Steps between C-alpha positions, in 0.01 A plus 500: 500500500291416807349185602151561361648599153711184501198276585284665242771427233524138613130462472476663165778261377314202629173615337688544178651143522155362561350687207777381279452133603135529435563634149752246417272218632214622283717517200627145551149380541379679196788365281469150636130513414575622153765236424296209633302399188417143633250634760161627414416867533243435781761314714749764429267770620412310812857433581598858444220617711599286782866599475404872493288451812761312678759781409257768615468336843877470532550858417234598749663300769833657417347842509341436836841371636668806368254722662546341840869526456475868413283561807748326718794690357341843502320468832681272738318434832767672712423830337131463389226722604142474352195721551149385451173689495160373633171679561238428768131514411534841324168659632682827617770522242544411137860456420623691181886490532781405725852651520772337702833657627789305654742727692359810317534352139203426287521123426143409390162631404174366364191643346189266546217442258146425617565128447835496691339688780212250507758215516671651789168554676419136455816398686771520249858597579721672246885486508579859445880499533780245524852638554829481681600674819817494708490393865421769744209744596255605221189702470205424277252777417173413327258756356159376397259708297135432449148612536311507835146389540382853399699498182767745608869419408704438816853374575603273783865454589686265737866477603670177623847462649664155457820313541632313210726191582603194299143384442255617246256780618129489388293808576117537435330822459146453631224752422257420790160645559457640851132467622554744793623792286318405176821534306771282368855481644826368355683242711846348423548149626828291482439135415664247721664234286 
């Protein structure tokens, strides 16, 4: 059993424990409400509603903490690599899809809807990939497919060599319009943390 499988089993166990705790708490609240004949029905409903809301917020907090723990365990900063996508104005190229390869292996891809493309063109940045890499030399290849300003399907590709050390690596794929050539180019930039 590798590290990721072990972490997934631990996370699944904690999720099951949280679900059981929620169920037991709800049953206790309902049985206490049913047994309490001295309080009025309206007071019971109000108290029950408050208890349920409090319990929901606690479960959400636990779930958020569990998600952060899972991210830290699965993707420690010393091995973490993240790839983001951004688009310039989008006058010469309408992005349709992106494919990312690390060291020759397909690791991520995305197909974009009209709405997602518009969000990218307004300045949005999408996290396309989050994974682990060993230290050393690596190569990222990005293939971006889309339509040019005349409606033809075109592909743009870029390669990027980088050195992975003990720090997290953040790479941004930028689809940038080039005014001089009236076409878009793909650039890959490493963020300095």
